[in-house]
LUMNU-576098 format. One line per 8 residues: their letters; for each residue x, y, z of N, C-alpha, C. Coordinates in Angstrom, 2 decimals. Layout:
N
a) X Y Z X Y Z X Y Z | ...
//
This chain:
290
mrqiltvr) 0.84 -1.20 0.00 0.00 0.00 0.00 0.88 1.26 0.00 | 0.42 2.29 -0.68 1.09 3.57 -0.68 0.24 4.58 0.08 | 0.89 5.61 0.59 0.19 6.64 1.34 0.15 7.95 0.56 | -0.96 8.65 0.67 -1.04 10.02 0.18 -1.12 10.93 1.40 | -0.16 11.85 1.50 -0.07 12.72 2.67 -0.01 14.18 2.24 | -0.50 15.05 3.10 -0.43 16.49 2.86 0.85 17.02 3.47 | 1.60 17.76 2.66 2.91 18.28 3.09 2.90 19.81 2.99 | 3.46 20.46 4.01 3.66 21.91 3.97 5.12 22.17 3.64
ygvlrnts) 5.35 23.07 2.67 6.73 23.31 2.24 6.87 24.70 1.64 | 8.10 25.17 1.54 8.37 26.47 0.92 8.11 27.64 1.84 | 8.66 28.80 1.48 8.49 29.99 2.32 7.04 30.48 2.33 | 6.30 30.18 1.27 4.88 30.54 1.24 4.02 29.51 1.97 | 4.69 28.52 2.57 4.00 27.48 3.34 2.90 26.82 2.51 | 3.27 26.46 1.29 2.33 25.76 0.41 1.92 24.44 1.04 | 0.70 24.01 0.79 0.25 22.69 1.22 -0.28 21.94 0.01 | 0.27 20.76 -0.23 -0.14 19.93 -1.35 -0.06 18.47 -0.94
dfiatfns) -0.74 17.61 -1.71 -0.70 16.18 -1.44 0.45 15.53 -2.19 | 1.16 14.66 -1.49 2.28 13.92 -2.06 2.09 12.44 -1.78 | 2.71 11.62 -2.60 2.60 10.17 -2.44 3.89 9.60 -1.88 | 3.75 8.64 -0.99 4.91 7.99 -0.38 4.79 6.48 -0.58 | 5.90 5.84 -0.88 5.90 4.39 -1.10 6.33 3.64 0.15 | 6.51 4.36 1.26 6.89 3.72 2.52 5.96 4.23 3.61 | 5.87 3.50 4.71 4.86 3.78 5.72 5.39 4.33 7.03 | 6.69 4.49 7.16 7.26 4.88 8.44 7.32 6.39 8.64
irsgdhvi) 6.27 7.09 8.23 6.19 8.54 8.45 4.82 8.89 8.99 | 4.77 9.98 9.73 3.50 10.42 10.32 3.49 11.94 10.43 | 2.37 12.50 10.86 2.24 13.96 10.98 3.33 14.53 11.87 | 3.92 15.62 11.41 4.99 16.28 12.17 6.38 15.91 11.71 | 6.49 14.82 10.94 7.81 14.41 10.44 8.29 15.35 9.34 | 9.58 15.61 9.32 10.18 16.37 8.23 10.61 15.40 7.14 | 10.37 15.79 5.89 10.63 14.90 4.77 11.30 15.66 3.62 | 11.90 14.90 2.72 12.45 15.45 1.49 11.49 15.05 0.37
irsnrgie) 11.03 16.03 -0.38 10.01 15.79 -1.41 10.51 16.22 -2.79 | 9.85 15.70 -3.80 10.08 16.18 -5.16 8.78 16.84 -5.62 | 8.82 18.15 -5.74 7.65 18.91 -6.21 7.88 19.31 -7.66 | 6.95 20.08 -8.20 7.13 20.54 -9.58 8.22 21.60 -9.70 | 8.77 22.03 -8.54 9.85 23.02 -8.55 11.22 22.37 -8.37 | 11.23 21.12 -7.87 12.50 20.46 -7.62 12.49 19.72 -6.30 | 13.67 19.45 -5.76 13.80 18.76 -4.48 13.66 19.78 -3.36 | 12.76 19.51 -2.42 12.47 20.48 -1.36 12.38 19.80 0.00
fgeiiakv) 12.44 20.65 1.02 12.31 20.22 2.42 10.90 20.54 2.88 | 10.21 19.58 3.50 8.83 19.83 3.91 8.49 19.14 5.22 | 7.25 19.34 5.64 6.75 18.77 6.89 5.39 18.11 6.65 | 5.22 16.89 7.13 3.94 16.19 7.01 2.94 16.84 7.96 | 1.77 17.21 7.45 0.76 17.80 8.34 -0.50 16.95 8.43 | -0.69 15.99 7.52 -1.88 15.15 7.60 -1.74 13.95 6.68 | -2.38 12.86 7.07 -2.48 11.69 6.22 -3.83 11.71 5.53 | -3.83 11.62 4.22 -5.08 11.69 3.46 -5.72 10.31 3.35
keipddep) -4.98 9.37 2.79 -5.52 8.01 2.63 -4.41 7.07 2.17 | -4.73 5.77 2.14 -3.85 4.77 1.59 -4.46 4.24 0.30 | -3.61 3.94 -0.67 -4.09 3.41 -1.94 -3.26 2.18 -2.31 | -3.84 1.26 -3.10 -3.10 0.09 -3.54 -1.91 0.48 -4.42 | -0.89 -0.38 -4.44 0.32 -0.10 -5.22 0.03 0.05 -6.70 | -1.00 -0.65 -7.20 -1.27 -0.63 -8.64 -2.28 0.45 -9.04 | -2.76 1.25 -8.07 -3.73 2.31 -8.41 -2.99 3.51 -9.00 | -3.38 3.94 -10.20 -2.67 5.07 -10.82 -2.98 6.40 -10.11
venlgeil) -2.00 7.28 -10.07 -2.18 8.62 -9.51 -1.59 9.63 -10.47 | -2.18 10.80 -10.51 -1.70 11.86 -11.40 -1.51 13.15 -10.64 | -0.58 13.96 -11.12 -0.35 15.31 -10.61 -0.02 15.34 -9.12 | 0.64 14.30 -8.63 1.09 14.30 -7.25 2.60 14.28 -7.19 | 3.16 15.06 -6.27 4.60 15.00 -6.04 4.94 13.73 -5.28 | 6.21 13.54 -5.00 6.67 12.31 -4.35 7.45 12.64 -3.09 | 7.16 11.89 -2.03 7.96 11.98 -0.81 9.12 11.01 -0.98 | 10.33 11.53 -1.05 11.50 10.69 -1.34 11.98 9.94 -0.11
rkattddk) 12.02 10.63 1.03 12.52 9.98 2.24 12.21 10.87 3.44 | 12.38 10.28 4.59 12.33 11.04 5.83 13.60 11.86 5.94 | 13.49 13.08 6.42 14.67 13.94 6.54 15.63 13.39 7.59 | 16.89 13.34 7.22 17.93 12.88 8.15 18.44 14.06 8.96 | 19.31 13.78 9.91 19.93 14.85 10.70 20.73 15.78 9.80 | 21.43 15.21 8.82 22.20 16.03 7.88 21.28 16.92 7.04 | 20.12 16.38 6.63 19.15 17.16 5.86 18.67 18.36 6.67 | 18.37 18.13 7.94 17.87 19.20 8.80 18.94 20.27 9.02
ekqkkidk) 20.19 19.84 9.16 21.28 20.79 9.33 21.48 21.61 8.06 | 21.35 20.95 6.92 21.48 21.66 5.64 20.39 22.72 5.49 | 19.14 22.34 5.82 18.03 23.30 5.72 18.22 24.45 6.70 | 18.74 24.14 7.89 18.99 25.18 8.88 20.03 26.17 8.37 | 21.06 25.65 7.70 22.10 26.51 7.14 21.53 27.39 6.03 | 20.64 26.82 5.20 20.00 27.61 4.14 19.22 28.77 4.76 | 18.44 28.46 5.79 17.58 29.47 6.41 18.37 30.54 7.16 | 19.39 30.12 7.89 20.09 31.05 8.78 21.29 31.75 8.14
elipvefk) 21.89 31.12 7.14 23.12 31.68 6.57 22.96 32.14 5.12 | 22.46 31.26 4.26 22.42 31.59 2.84 21.36 32.64 2.51 | 20.14 32.43 2.97 19.04 33.32 2.59 19.27 34.77 3.05 | 19.70 35.03 4.28 19.95 36.43 4.67 20.97 37.13 3.77 | 22.03 36.40 3.37 23.06 36.98 2.49 22.47 37.26 1.11 | 21.69 36.32 0.58 21.08 36.49 -0.74 20.09 37.64 -0.72 | 19.34 37.78 0.36 18.37 38.88 0.50 19.09 40.22 0.47 | 20.14 40.33 1.27 20.89 41.59 1.36 21.53 41.96 0.03
fcqkkike) 22.08 40.96 -0.67 22.73 41.22 -1.96 21.71 41.69 -2.99 | 20.54 41.04 -3.01 19.50 41.43 -3.97 19.01 42.84 -3.69 | 18.81 43.18 -2.43 18.39 44.54 -2.08 19.39 45.58 -2.57 | 20.66 45.24 -2.41 21.73 46.14 -2.85 21.64 46.37 -4.36 | 21.45 45.31 -5.13 21.38 45.42 -6.58 20.11 46.13 -7.04 | 19.02 45.96 -6.30 17.78 46.67 -6.63 18.02 48.18 -6.54 | 18.74 48.60 -5.50 19.04 50.03 -5.34 19.97 50.52 -6.44 | 20.96 49.69 -6.77 21.91 50.08 -7.82 21.22 50.28 -9.16
hkltmkla) 20.27 49.40 -9.46 19.55 49.48 -10.74 18.35 50.44 -10.67 | 18.12 50.99 -9.48 17.03 51.96 -9.27 15.69 51.38 -9.73 | 15.39 50.17 -9.29 14.15 49.50 -9.65 13.06 49.83 -8.63 | 11.86 50.07 -9.13 10.73 50.40 -8.26 10.05 49.11 -7.81 | 10.71 48.40 -6.93 10.19 47.14 -6.43 10.62 46.96 -4.98 | 9.84 46.20 -4.23 10.14 45.94 -2.82 10.39 44.45 -2.65 | 11.58 44.09 -2.22 11.92 42.68 -2.00 11.23 42.20 -0.72 | 10.47 41.11 -0.83 9.72 40.61 0.32 10.39 39.41 0.98
svehlfgt) 10.90 38.49 0.18 11.51 37.30 0.75 12.35 36.58 -0.30 | 13.15 35.64 0.17 13.99 34.82 -0.71 13.77 33.36 -0.35 | 13.71 32.52 -1.35 13.58 31.08 -1.13 14.69 30.35 -1.87 | 15.48 29.62 -1.11 16.60 28.85 -1.67 16.20 27.38 -1.59 | 15.93 26.75 -2.74 15.46 25.38 -2.74 16.51 24.42 -2.19 | 16.04 23.40 -1.50 16.90 22.48 -0.76 17.88 21.72 -1.65 | 17.38 21.09 -2.68 18.24 20.22 -3.47 18.40 20.63 -4.91 | 18.14 21.88 -5.21 18.21 22.36 -6.58 18.95 23.69 -6.60
kkiifyfl) 19.74 23.91 -7.62 20.44 25.19 -7.76 19.44 26.24 -8.29 | 18.50 26.57 -7.43 17.46 27.52 -7.81 17.14 28.42 -6.63 | 17.09 29.72 -6.91 16.75 30.70 -5.88 15.59 31.54 -6.40 | 14.56 31.69 -5.56 13.37 32.46 -5.93 13.33 33.73 -5.09 | 13.21 34.87 -5.76 13.12 36.17 -5.08 11.70 36.69 -5.23 | 11.02 36.90 -4.10 9.64 37.38 -4.09 9.65 38.90 -3.88 | 8.89 39.60 -4.72 8.88 41.06 -4.62 7.49 41.62 -4.88 | 7.28 42.85 -4.42 6.05 43.60 -4.68 6.40 44.79 -5.55
angrvdfr) 5.48 45.12 -6.46 5.68 46.28 -7.33 4.35 46.68 -7.93 | 4.25 47.97 -8.24 3.06 48.46 -8.94 3.32 48.37 -10.44 | 2.75 47.36 -11.05 2.94 47.19 -12.49 4.17 46.35 -12.81 | 4.56 46.38 -14.06 5.68 45.57 -14.54 7.01 46.21 -14.22 | 8.02 45.36 -13.99 9.37 45.83 -13.69 10.35 45.11 -14.62 | 11.24 45.87 -15.22 12.27 45.28 -16.08 13.46 44.90 -15.20 | 13.50 43.64 -14.78 14.56 43.21 -13.87 15.59 42.31 -14.56 | 15.72 42.40 -15.87 16.65 41.53 -16.59 18.09 41.71 -16.14
elvkdlak) 18.53 42.93 -15.95 19.90 43.17 -15.51 20.11 42.67 -14.08 | 19.07 42.80 -13.27 19.14 42.31 -11.89 19.33 40.80 -11.88 | 18.57 40.10 -12.72 18.68 38.64 -12.79 20.08 38.22 -13.23 | 20.66 38.96 -14.17 22.03 38.64 -14.63 23.02 38.76 -13.48 | 22.87 39.81 -12.68 23.77 40.00 -11.53 23.61 38.87 -10.51 | 22.38 38.47 -10.25 22.12 37.42 -9.28 22.64 36.07 -9.76 | 22.41 35.78 -11.04 22.87 34.50 -11.60 24.40 34.43 -11.61 | 25.03 35.55 -11.90 26.50 35.59 -11.91 27.06 35.40 -10.51
eyqariem) 26.39 35.99 -9.52 26.87 35.92 -8.15 26.71 34.51 -7.55 | 25.58 33.86 -7.84 25.28 32.61 -7.16 25.35 31.37 -8.06 | 25.61 31.56 -9.35 25.72 30.43 -10.27 24.53 29.48 -10.11 | 23.35 30.07 -10.09 22.13 29.29 -9.89 21.03 29.82 -10.81 | 20.00 29.02 -10.94 18.84 29.46 -11.71 18.05 30.46 -10.85 | 17.81 31.64 -11.39 17.14 32.71 -10.65 15.71 32.88 -11.15 | 14.78 32.97 -10.22 13.39 33.24 -10.57 12.90 34.44 -9.78 | 12.36 35.42 -10.47 11.76 36.59 -9.81 10.24 36.42 -9.83
kqigvrde) 9.63 36.46 -8.67 8.19 36.22 -8.59 7.49 37.40 -7.93 | 6.62 38.05 -8.70 5.86 39.18 -8.17 4.66 38.68 -7.40 | 4.46 39.20 -6.20 3.36 38.76 -5.34 2.50 39.95 -4.96 | 1.34 39.66 -4.36 0.45 40.71 -3.89 0.51 40.84 -2.37 | -0.36 41.70 -1.82 -0.31 41.97 -0.39 -0.71 40.75 0.43 | -1.59 39.90 -0.11 -1.97 38.70 0.64 -0.79 37.76 0.80 | -0.06 37.56 -0.28 1.11 36.69 -0.20 2.20 37.30 0.68 | 2.29 38.63 0.69 3.27 39.28 1.57 2.96 38.98 3.03
arlladye) 1.67 39.05 3.40 1.29 38.72 4.77 1.57 37.25 5.07 | 1.34 36.41 4.09 1.61 34.98 4.24 3.09 34.73 4.51 | 3.93 35.55 3.89 5.38 35.41 4.05 5.88 35.99 5.37 | 5.37 37.16 5.74 6.00 37.93 6.81 5.22 38.00 8.11 | 3.89 37.85 8.06 3.09 38.00 9.28 3.00 36.68 10.04 | 2.57 36.75 11.28 2.47 35.56 12.12 1.05 35.31 12.62 | 0.52 36.25 13.42 -0.76 36.02 14.08 -1.78 37.08 13.71 | -3.05 36.66 13.74 -4.16 37.55 13.42 -4.74 38.18 14.69
hcgrelcc) -5.79 39.00 14.50 -6.44 39.67 15.62 -6.99 38.65 16.63 | -7.37 37.49 16.15 -7.98 36.46 17.00 -6.94 35.76 17.89 | -5.67 36.01 17.64 -4.62 35.37 18.43 -4.11 34.07 17.85 | -4.72 33.62 16.75 -4.28 32.39 16.11 -3.36 32.71 14.93 | -2.60 31.71 14.52 -1.74 31.88 13.36 -2.59 32.18 12.13 | -2.08 32.99 11.22 -2.82 33.35 10.02 -3.30 32.09 9.30 | -4.56 32.09 8.88 -5.13 30.94 8.18 -4.33 30.62 6.92 | -3.87 31.66 6.22 -3.13 31.45 4.98 -1.78 30.80 5.23
rsflknle) -1.25 30.95 6.45 0.03 30.33 6.79 -0.16 28.92 7.35 | -1.32 28.65 7.95 -1.49 27.38 8.65 -2.17 26.30 7.83 | -3.24 26.65 7.07 -3.94 25.56 6.38 -4.56 25.91 5.04 | -4.81 27.17 4.76 -5.47 27.51 3.49 -4.57 27.19 2.30 | -5.14 26.49 1.31 -4.38 26.17 0.10 -4.53 27.27 -0.94 | -5.74 27.81 -1.06 -6.01 28.83 -2.06 -6.59 30.07 -1.39 | -6.15 31.23 -1.84 -6.67 32.50 -1.32 -7.83 32.94 -2.21 | -9.04 32.59 -1.80 -10.23 32.87 -2.61 -10.78 34.26 -2.29
pvtmkmak) -11.55 34.84 -3.22 -12.08 36.20 -3.01 -12.98 36.29 -1.78 | -12.89 37.41 -1.08 -13.75 37.71 0.06 -14.42 39.05 -0.24 | -15.74 39.13 -0.03 -16.47 40.34 -0.43 -17.12 41.04 0.76 | -17.45 42.31 0.57 -18.14 43.07 1.61 -19.53 42.49 1.87 | -20.12 41.84 0.89 -21.44 41.22 1.07 -21.39 40.15 2.16 | -20.28 39.43 2.22 -20.13 38.39 3.25 -20.15 39.01 4.64 | -19.45 40.13 4.81 -19.42 40.82 6.10 -20.81 41.34 6.45 | -21.52 41.85 5.45 -22.85 42.40 5.70 -23.83 41.31 6.10
nqkatldp) -23.79 40.17 5.43 -24.68 39.06 5.77 -24.49 38.61 7.21 | -23.25 38.65 7.68 -22.94 38.18 9.04 -23.09 39.29 10.08 | -23.61 40.43 9.64 -23.83 41.57 10.53 -22.54 42.03 11.19 | -21.42 41.78 10.49 -20.14 42.27 11.01 -20.06 43.77 10.78 | -19.25 44.44 11.59 -19.04 45.86 11.35 -18.44 46.05 9.96 | -18.78 47.13 9.32 -18.25 47.40 8.00 -17.08 48.38 8.06 | -16.56 48.59 9.25 -15.36 49.41 9.42 -14.18 48.60 8.88 | -13.55 49.06 7.78 -12.45 48.29 7.17 -11.33 47.92 8.13
skisgrcg) -11.05 48.77 9.11 -9.95 48.49 10.03 -10.25 47.31 10.94 | -11.52 46.96 11.09 -11.91 45.88 12.00 -12.19 44.57 11.28 | -12.38 44.61 9.97 -12.65 43.37 9.24 -11.56 43.07 8.21 | -10.46 43.80 8.30 -9.33 43.56 7.41 -8.25 42.79 8.15 | -7.59 41.88 7.44 -6.53 41.08 8.03 -5.18 41.78 7.98 | -4.13 41.03 8.27 -2.78 41.60 8.29 -2.34 42.08 6.92 | -2.98 41.56 5.87 -2.63 41.95 4.51 -3.34 43.23 4.08 | -4.30 43.71 4.90 -5.06 44.89 4.52 -6.29 44.57 3.71
rlmcclry) -6.47 43.31 3.33 -7.66 42.88 2.61 -8.67 42.30 3.59 | -9.89 42.08 3.13 -10.92 41.51 4.00 -10.47 40.15 4.52 | -10.77 39.87 5.79 -10.30 38.65 6.43 -10.87 37.41 5.76 | -10.02 36.42 5.54 -10.43 35.18 4.86 -11.52 34.45 5.64 | -11.53 34.59 6.98 -12.50 33.85 7.78 -13.94 34.29 7.51 | -14.14 35.44 6.86 -15.49 35.85 6.50 -16.13 34.87 5.52 | -15.31 34.07 4.83 -15.84 33.08 3.89 -16.39 31.84 4.58 | -15.88 31.54 5.78 -16.13 30.24 6.38 -17.61 29.94 6.60
edriyeel) -18.36 30.92 7.10 -19.77 30.69 7.41 -20.69 31.34 6.38 | -20.11 31.85 5.31 -20.93 32.59 4.35 -22.02 31.73 3.71 | -21.68 30.48 3.38 -22.67 29.62 2.69 -23.90 29.38 3.56 | -23.69 29.09 4.86 -24.84 28.83 5.72 -25.65 30.10 5.95 | -24.97 31.27 6.01 -25.70 32.53 6.14 -26.56 32.77 4.90 | -26.02 32.45 3.72 -26.79 32.62 2.48 -28.02 31.72 2.47 | -27.84 30.48 2.95 -28.95 29.54 2.98 -30.03 29.99 3.97 | -29.61 30.46 5.14 -30.57 30.93 6.14 -31.26 32.21 5.67
kfnlpkkg) -30.51 33.09 5.00 -31.10 34.34 4.52 -32.15 34.08 3.44 | -31.96 32.99 2.68 -32.90 32.65 1.61 -34.30 32.37 2.16 | -34.38 31.90 3.41 -35.67 31.57 4.02 -36.42 32.79 4.52 | -35.75 33.94 4.58 -36.37 35.14 5.15 -36.95 36.03 4.06 | -38.08 36.70 4.35 -38.59 37.68 3.39 -37.67 38.89 3.33 | -37.62 39.55 2.19 -36.74 40.70 2.03 -37.31 41.92 2.75 | -36.40 42.83 3.07 -36.85 44.09 3.66 -37.78 44.80 2.68 | -38.85 45.37 3.21 -39.80 46.06 2.35 -40.97 45.17 1.94
svvktaig) -40.85 43.86 2.18 -41.96 42.96 1.88 -43.11 43.20 2.86 | -44.31 43.00 2.39 -45.50 43.06 3.25 -45.94 41.63 3.50 | -45.97 41.23 4.77 -46.29 39.85 5.12 -47.49 39.79 6.06 | -48.12 38.61 6.06 -49.30 38.39 6.89 -48.95 37.42 8.01 | -49.29 37.79 9.24 -49.10 36.91 10.39 -50.42 36.77 11.14 | -50.44 35.92 12.16 -51.66 35.74 12.96 -51.99 37.00 13.75 | -50.98 37.84 14.00 -51.17 39.07 14.78 -51.65 40.20 13.89 | -51.28 40.17 12.62 -51.66 41.23 11.70 -50.75 41.27 10.49
tgevinyd) -50.99 42.23 9.62 -50.20 42.40 8.40 -49.28 43.60 8.56 | -48.03 43.44 8.10 -47.11 44.55 8.24 -45.94 44.43 7.29 | -45.08 45.46 7.32 -43.92 45.52 6.44 -42.67 45.06 7.18 | -41.86 44.26 6.51 -40.61 43.79 7.09 -39.61 44.94 7.06 | -39.12 45.34 8.25 -38.16 46.44 8.31 -36.76 45.98 8.72 | -36.67 44.73 9.19 -35.35 44.18 9.56 -35.48 42.68 9.73 | -34.33 42.00 9.87 -34.37 40.56 10.11 -33.12 40.12 10.85 | -33.23 38.97 11.49 -32.09 38.36 12.19 -31.87 36.99 11.56
ilqqqvti) -30.77 36.86 10.81 -30.54 35.63 10.04 -30.40 34.42 10.95 | -29.58 34.51 12.00 -29.32 33.34 12.84 -30.54 32.92 13.64 | -31.29 33.87 14.17 -32.49 33.54 14.95 -33.70 33.28 14.07 | -33.52 33.54 12.75 -34.63 33.32 11.81 -35.88 34.09 12.25 | -35.67 35.37 12.54 -36.76 36.25 12.93 -36.77 37.48 12.03 | -37.95 38.05 11.86 -38.08 39.31 11.13 -38.75 40.34 12.03 | -38.39 41.59 11.84 -39.02 42.70 12.55 -40.05 43.31 11.63 | -41.28 43.37 12.10 -42.40 43.83 11.26 -43.03 45.07 11.88
elengnvl) -43.30 46.06 11.02 -44.08 47.23 11.43 -45.50 47.04 10.96 | -46.43 46.88 11.92 -47.83 46.63 11.58 -48.50 47.89 11.05 | -49.69 47.70 10.51 -50.42 48.83 9.92 -50.80 49.89 10.95 | -50.91 49.46 12.22 -51.24 50.43 13.29 -50.00 51.10 13.88 | -48.82 50.78 13.33 -47.59 51.41 13.77 -46.80 50.61 14.80 | -47.37 49.56 15.35 -46.64 48.73 16.31 -45.54 47.95 15.61 | -44.45 47.72 16.35 -43.31 46.98 15.81 -43.13 45.71 16.66 | -42.97 44.57 15.99 -42.78 43.32 16.72 -41.85 42.38 15.96
nvpvcnil) -41.26 41.47 16.73 -40.39 40.45 16.14 -41.18 39.15 15.99 | -41.08 38.57 14.81 -41.87 37.37 14.51 -40.96 36.29 13.94 | -41.01 35.05 14.47 -40.25 33.95 13.85 -40.74 33.72 12.43 | -39.85 33.39 11.54 -40.23 33.23 10.14 -41.27 32.14 9.97 | -41.29 31.15 10.87 -42.28 30.07 10.76 -43.69 30.54 11.06 | -43.84 31.73 11.68 -45.16 32.27 12.00 -45.71 33.19 10.92 | -44.93 33.37 9.83 -45.43 34.18 8.72 -46.35 33.31 7.87 | -47.58 33.76 7.73 -48.58 32.96 7.01 -48.48 33.11 5.50
dtvreplq) -48.15 34.33 5.05 -48.13 34.56 3.60 -47.40 35.86 3.32 | -46.85 35.96 2.11 -46.25 37.21 1.65 -47.27 37.92 0.78 | -47.74 39.07 1.26 -48.76 39.82 0.55 -48.17 40.54 -0.66 | -46.98 41.12 -0.47 -46.36 41.88 -1.55 -44.85 41.87 -1.40 | -44.17 41.67 -2.52 -42.71 41.77 -2.53 -42.33 43.25 -2.46 | -41.10 43.56 -2.04 -40.69 44.97 -1.97 -40.73 45.62 -3.34 | -41.13 46.90 -3.38 -41.21 47.62 -4.64 -39.82 47.81 -5.23 | -38.83 47.98 -4.39 -37.45 48.11 -4.84 -36.53 47.55 -3.78
qketdcdr) -35.37 47.09 -4.22 -34.40 46.53 -3.28 -33.84 47.65 -2.42 | -34.03 47.50 -1.11 -33.55 48.54 -0.21 -32.10 48.32 0.21 | -31.61 47.11 -0.02 -30.23 46.81 0.35 -29.34 46.89 -0.88 | -28.15 47.27 -0.67 -27.15 47.27 -1.75 -26.06 46.30 -1.36 | -25.96 45.20 -2.09 -24.96 44.18 -1.79 -23.72 44.42 -2.64 | -22.59 44.42 -1.97 -21.32 44.66 -2.66 -20.58 43.35 -2.81 | -20.30 42.95 -4.05 -19.60 41.70 -4.29 -18.14 41.93 -4.63 | -17.65 43.13 -4.41 -16.26 43.41 -4.76 -15.31 42.74 -3.80
dcegkdck) -14.26 42.19 -4.34 -13.17 41.65 -3.51 -12.22 42.81 -3.25 | -12.58 43.63 -2.25 -11.85 44.87 -2.04 -11.37 44.96 -0.61 | -10.69 46.02 -0.31 -10.19 46.24 1.03 -11.22 46.95 1.89 | -12.37 47.24 1.32 -13.37 47.95 2.07 -13.19 49.45 2.03 | -12.14 49.93 1.38 -11.90 51.37 1.34 -12.91 52.05 0.44 | -13.42 53.17 0.94 -14.37 53.99 0.18 -15.64 53.20 -0.16 | -15.93 52.16 0.64 -17.15 51.39 0.38 -18.33 52.17 0.94 | -19.41 52.22 0.19 -20.56 53.03 0.58 -21.57 52.25 1.44
le) -21.30 50.95 1.67 -22.22 50.18 2.51 -22.17 50.69 3.93 | -23.30 50.84 4.55 -23.37 51.30 5.95 -24.36 50.43 6.72
//
């Protein structure tokens, strides 16, 4: 039997599934893997499943072996000695070439003569001369990779407002869009400073419960609807998604909260949508939602 395990590797703390032909590894073990980038150092974070030896697999990297003491020392040397020197040298050359870019991090692959330099910039940057200098200095394959603010936080930040490690550093594989509509559905404050993560973008955790909020909201009448209850007929002026209640203003002016199950019928849909839902994947800046 072969094992498929999830491995975390690289400075961006990528998580992908890899296949192993041996069984003497478990979560927390350091391993040497072959990814689509080359030979790398990684850590087992979960066991996915076991498969028969003859079952075909596609698009999976390979776990070559458990990391030895020498492997760990080599990776430690890369992290503590090589990368700081490479970072400093690249920064120096960026200044010399007067390039409008900010160096964020450097990744020196474990078993391949390849160095990746991560940078931020507004627009395109002509770094051809910079690459020539780096290749000449280190006699290695040089890759310049432009990243955004989310990846910068993934590289440099540690903990979020909640006190836990950033989701993008600990377990998220893909950074999917997060919208102001998600915050609004969950009745979160729309103050950008309170719902933005370390990257300055909307917090990824706003996605986690969004689907169930959408499903619960679907059961509620929209604001402005006129509904009939056993107590009387009135207009929906507000609702509570989690409690599945609506606030109704009756024809006599009284206001009451009614469970959605006590609504007998919808007399009239709202004449116009009173809510404005924002689906932009934005930082919340200059957003008109209130």
